N, C-alpha and C positions, 0 to 999 in steps of 0.2 A: 455461445461462449465456451471456451475450452480451457482446461488446465494447461499449465506450462508444458510445452513439448520441445523436442530438439531433433536434429536431423540424423544423429548417430543411430544406425540401424543394427540391432542385434540379430534379427532374423525378420522374416516377412511379417510377423505379428507384433513384435516387441520393439519399442523405441526407448532408449535410455535417456533419462532427464539429465541434461548437462550440469545443472546446478548441484547435483549430488556427487560429482566425481571426486570431491575432496575427502569424502568419508572413507576411512580405511577399512571399515567393517561392513560395507555394503553399498548399494546404490538403488535408486528409484527408477522404475521403468513403467511405460504405459503399454497396455495390451488390450485390444478390443474395447477401448473406452473405459478401462479400469486401471487403477493405480496400484502398483505392487512395489515391494522393496525386498531385494535379496539381502539376507543378513548372514554374517559369519556365525559359526557355532557358538563362540563365546558370547556374542551379543544376544543370540537366540536364547541362551541359557539364562542370561540376566533378565530378559523380557518375560520368559516363562516364570521365573521366580517372582517378578513383580506382579504377574497375573495371578499366581497361586496365592500370594498373601493378600490380594485384593486391592493393592494400591493402584495398579494400572486400570482395572475396570472402574475404580472410583473416579480417577482423573478424567477418563473418557465420558463417564456418565455426567460429571459436572460440566462437561463442555470445554474443559481446559486443554484436552489433547484430542486431536482429530480421531474420528472413529477408526479403529484398527483391530484387526484379528489375524491370527495365524491361518495360513492356507492349510487346511487339513483334509479337504476332499481329495481322495487318492488319485483320481484320474488327472485333476488339474495340477496337483503337486508333481506327479511324475512328468507331466507335460512341461512344466516350468523347469524342472531339473534337466530335461533334454535340451530346452532352448537356452539355458544358462549353465553351461558345463562348469563344474567345480563348486556350484552353490547348491545347498541342500535344505535351506530354511527360507521361507518366504512369508511376508506379511502382505495383507491387502489393506489399503487405506481408503477412506471415503474420498470420492472425487470432489475437489474444490472447484466451485463454479468459476472463480476468477482469481488470478494471481496478481498481487500488488507488492510493491517493494517500499522500504522505508523512505526512499527519496520521493515517494508519491504520497506520503502520509503527512498529517498535521502533527503539531506538538503533542496534543492530547492522545492521538492515536499511538505515537511512539511511546508515550508515558504508559499507556495501558498495556502495550506489548511488553514493556519493561516490568511492570507490576506482575503480569502473568508469569514471566520468566522467574521472578523472585518468589512468587507464591508456589510455583512448581518446585523450585529448589528447596524451599522450606518443607514442603510435603515429602519430597524424596529423601532429604537428609534424615528426617524423623523415621523413615521406613528403611534406612540403611543404604540408600542410593544417592546419586548426585548427577548433575548435568556437567559434562565435560566441555560443553560449548555454551556460550551465552551471547548470541547474536540475534538481531531483529530479523535476519533472513530465515530464522527457524520459526518465525511466527507469521501467520496469515490472518486475514479477516474474513469471517462469514457475515457479510453485511457490516454491522458495526461491532461485532463481537470478535475479539482476538482469540486465536486457537493455535496451540503449539503443534508443529508438524514433524519434528525431527526426532523420532524415537531412537535413532542411531546415536544420540547424545547420552543415552542412559548409561551410567557407569557405576561401579562399586569402588570408591576411592580407598586408598590406604589410610588417609587422614580425613577426619571429620571436623577438625578445628579450623581448617582453611579451605577456601574454595579456589581451586586452581583456575577457574574460568573468570575470576573476579576482574583481572586486567582487561579481558575482552569485554566484559559487561561495561566497564567504565568507558572504554574507547568507543563502543558502538551504541550504548544507550545513554549513559550519564553525561559524557562530554558534549554530545550534540544538544542535549536538553539544557545544559548549563550555558552553552553558546547562544541558543535560541532565547533563553530567558534574560541574559544579561548583555548580549551584544547584537541581538536581532539577526544572528546568523541563520540562514535558511538551510533546511535539511537536505534539499537537493544538492546544493554545492558541497555540503559536508560529505555525503556518501558517494556521489559520482566522482569526486576527485580522489577518493581513497577508500576502497572497499573494506580495508582493515581498520579504519578509524584513525584517530590522531593520538599522539603520545603526550605525556605531561608537559614536555618542553614546549610543544606547539600551544598547549592550553595557556601556560603562564605568559607566553608572548602575546597571544590573542587577547588575554584579559588585561594586559598592561601592568606596570609596576605597582600600582595601587590595587587594581582589581584582583590580582592574584592573592591578596590578603583578605579577601572577603571570607567571612565565616563559612559560607556554603562551599568554598573551594579548599579550605585548609586540609581536611582529612583525605580527600580523594584526588586532589591535583597538586597543591603546593607541597605537602609533605612527601609524596612519591617523587616529585621533581627534586626536592632537596636531598632525599636519600640517594637518588641517582647521581646527583652532582658529587655527593660525598663518596660514594663507592667508586666513581670514575677517577677520583683524585688519589685513590690508593693504588699501590703497585702490585698488590698480591693478586693472584689468579682468582677469577670469579668462582664461587662455589655454587654447586647445584642445590636446589631446595631439598631440605631433608625429606626422606621418604619413610621416616619412622611411623609406625602404626599409632594412630590416636583415635580414640572413640569419643572424645570430649566434644560434643556438638554445640555446646553453649556459645563459645566465641563466634562460630560461624552464624548461628541463628541470630545472635545479637546484631551482627553486622548486616545480615540480610534484612532484618526488620528495620534497622536504621536506614538502609538504602531505600527501602520501600517508602518510608515516610518522606525521605528527601525527594524522591521522584514525584510523589504526589504534590509536595509543596512547590516544586518547580513548575509543574503543569498548571496548578491552581494560580500561581503567580504570573502566568503569561496572560497579557491583556490584549485581545484582538483589537486592532485599530487600523486595519487596511482600508484603502479607499473604497473598495467595492463591498466590504463587509457591511457598510451602512447604506448600500444602494437602495434598499427598499424604503428608506426614510427620505431619500433625496431624489428619487426618480420622478419622471414627469407624467406618470400614469395617474389618471383620475380613478376613483373607485369604480365608475361605470366601465372604464376601459379595462381595468384589471379583471372585473367580473366577466366581461365578454371574452377576454383572452383565455381565462381559465375554462370557461364553458366550451370554447372551440377545441382546446387541447383535450379536454375530457371527452368530448364527443368523438374525436378521431381515435383516441386510444381505446375507448370503449368499443368502437366498431372494429378496430384492427386486432385488439388483444395481443400485442407483442409480448413475447417472453422476456426479451431484454431491451431496455431503453438506455441510450447514452445521452445524458443531459449535459451538453457542452455550454460552458459559461453558466453553471447552475446557480451561482451566487449562493445565497443561504438556503436554497433547496426547496422553494415553494412548489415548483413543477416536478421535481424529483419525488417529493412526497405524494403529489397527486398521482403520478404514474404508479408508485408503489401501492397506494390505496386501491388502484384498479387491478392489481394482481401482477404487475411487472416486476422483474428484477431490474435495478437501476444502478448505473454508474454515474455518480454525480461529480462532474469534473469542473474545476475552475482553477485558473492560474493564480488567483488571489488566495494565499494561504489562510488568511484570517477568516475569509468567507467560509472556507471548508472547515476550519476549526470550529466556527460557530455552529455549522450544520452538524458536525460530529458530536459536539457537546450536547446538542438538543436531542439527538437520536440514540446515543450510546447505550441507553438502558431499556430501549423499547422493542428489542428484537427485530429491528428494521431489516428489510431486504434491499437497502440502499448501501452501495459501496462508495464512500466519499474518497475522492482522489484529487490531489493537488497536481494540476497539469496545465501546461501551456500547449494547446493543440497545434500551434505553429512551430513548436520546438519540443515535441513529445520525448519521453524517456527513450534513450537509445539502447541498443544491445551493448552490454558491458561485460567485464570479466574476461576469462580466458577465451581467446579467439572471438571476442564479442558475442559469445554464445551462452555464457554462464547465466546471464540474466537477460531474458528476451526483451526486445523493444515493446513499448506499450501497445503499438498498433498491431502487433502479432498476438497480443494477449486479450485485447479488448475490441470486439466487434459486436454490433447490436442489430436487432431487427429494425428498430426505429431510432432516429437521432432527433433530439430536440435542439434547435438552434434559435433560441428566443432572445431577442435583444443582443445578438452576438455579431451579426454581419457587419455592422458599422465598425466594431472593434477590429475585426479581421482586416477590414479595408484600410482603416486609418493607422492603427498601431501595429498591425501585422504586415502592412503593405502588400496585401494579397488582392489580386484581381478577382472579379466575379467568376472568371473561368476556373481559377485555382480553388476558389471556395466551393464551386459546384463539384469539381473533381474530388476534393477532400470529403465532402458530405456523401458523395456517391460511394467512395471507397469504404467509408465507415459504416454504412447501412446496408442491410441485406433486403429490406422491404421498402422503406420509405423515410421521409423526413418531414418534420413540422418546422418551418422556418419563418422568421419574422423579417420582412423587408422594412428597413429604416432609411428614409430618404435623407439627403444632405440638409434639407430644410428643417429636420427634426432638432429640437433643442439639445438632446443628448449628443447627436452627431456634431452639432456646432460646438458643444463643450469639448469634444475630442480634437477639433480642428482649429481652436481659437488661436493657436500659435503656429499654425501651418500655412504655408503659402501655396500649397498644392491646390489644384482645381479638381473638384469632384463632380463636375457637371455631367460626366458620363455615367454616373450612378443613377440611372432612371428606372422607373417601373417597367417600361418596355424592354430595356436592356436586361433587366433581371429575368423577366418572363422568357425572353429569347434564349438567354444563356442556360437557364435551368430546364428548358424544354428539350434540350438535346438528349439527355438520358433519363429525364423524369417526365412523368405525366402530371399535369396540374389537375388534381382532383377537385380542389375547392379553394376559393379565396375568401378571406373574411377581413374587411376593414376594421381596424381597432377604433372604437368610438373616441371622440375628442382628441384625435391625433391624425397624422398622415400615414401612419404605419399600416401595413397589411400583413395578415397571417396567411401562409400558404401551406396546404396539405399536398405534398408531392409523393408520388409513388414511382419507384424505380421501373423503368421499362424492361421488358424481357429481353 
């Protein structure tokens, strides 16, 4: 697994990260497997001041900010100066094992990223600093723990009574949470359709004539919309915000704490109810079958000891947790948002090495942003040693309209070592549940056809029939 990379080459050793090109005071680059940030002199001075008074070390120690240090080793510093002409200050950040984006998160993940951003702003304001950006793209997850990554956002504002990034926070954190809570809008469609979020006019239209008067919307949606309507009706030229110096922090701190409470209420008020979120209580496995299935997966992972496991169709994460218990880092991916939401809620406070991801593997996150390179496709960010495809094949066949050949190709491309896959025949009750309104014939989905297809680029190491069913588990290893 690697951190986000990009093709822009600075020299033979350094590669600039496309996602940081919007920062006027620096950029992130990768060099020999390490992550650096070139920073302008003014930003370097602010960061050193934050370091000297202890606020930056405190935030890093608390785990709120990614591990960061100035490059002070003389030889490395002079080397970076030669490789990056015109830049004289450099930071090194801890390497993040996996990059995910808000359109791959669940509601509670977005809410926790929002709370982290607000908590950081509260701490920084009290220390004489501020965040000039408030976007979820400045937050990543280490397992189930959010961490802030963009120290280029650190600023010393002229005014402490208002937060200039408030509008961005509302567009990119608060509004999608409101839509998810009250209209079941999904985060993927919100972010992929507009990286800068939506404005109050969009929100009042989405909420409807009555919904816009909800108490939860009045202060952050309806009032800004009304003020915009009022200002546009005037003929006078627009005035720029006052830049007068103000050191009164109380109005901003009050608003930040209000927003924090609101975000937590929105997340707590979201009730998972997706179809597959309740799969474990409606599936057709007997206790004996489930025990045998877990035993098989455990034996393979214990033998292979994969560093990274991608659990496709993870549901509420039983096998993701099993893999994590055995020492693997796990990407727990499912297209059902509510299943991932339930998994994240269960794991969020236990220091898990599981990365929950909302993902349709038949339509994974694309490359988006400038030149489609600013945010990399999921399949370029997430590859694993082993892939778990348990109770998944029949979904890919029926709802994804994939052939066995395409499924084999997909699993081969996603894994570097092997796959644990569960064959589910058309006679299985859950297969029948998926096809009850379909006229297609699935008679070609047979065990011999499965073995023949997957033997092309995989070696079948072991087969294990699942008791009390017609399902069979396969341990497949990629051929050299």
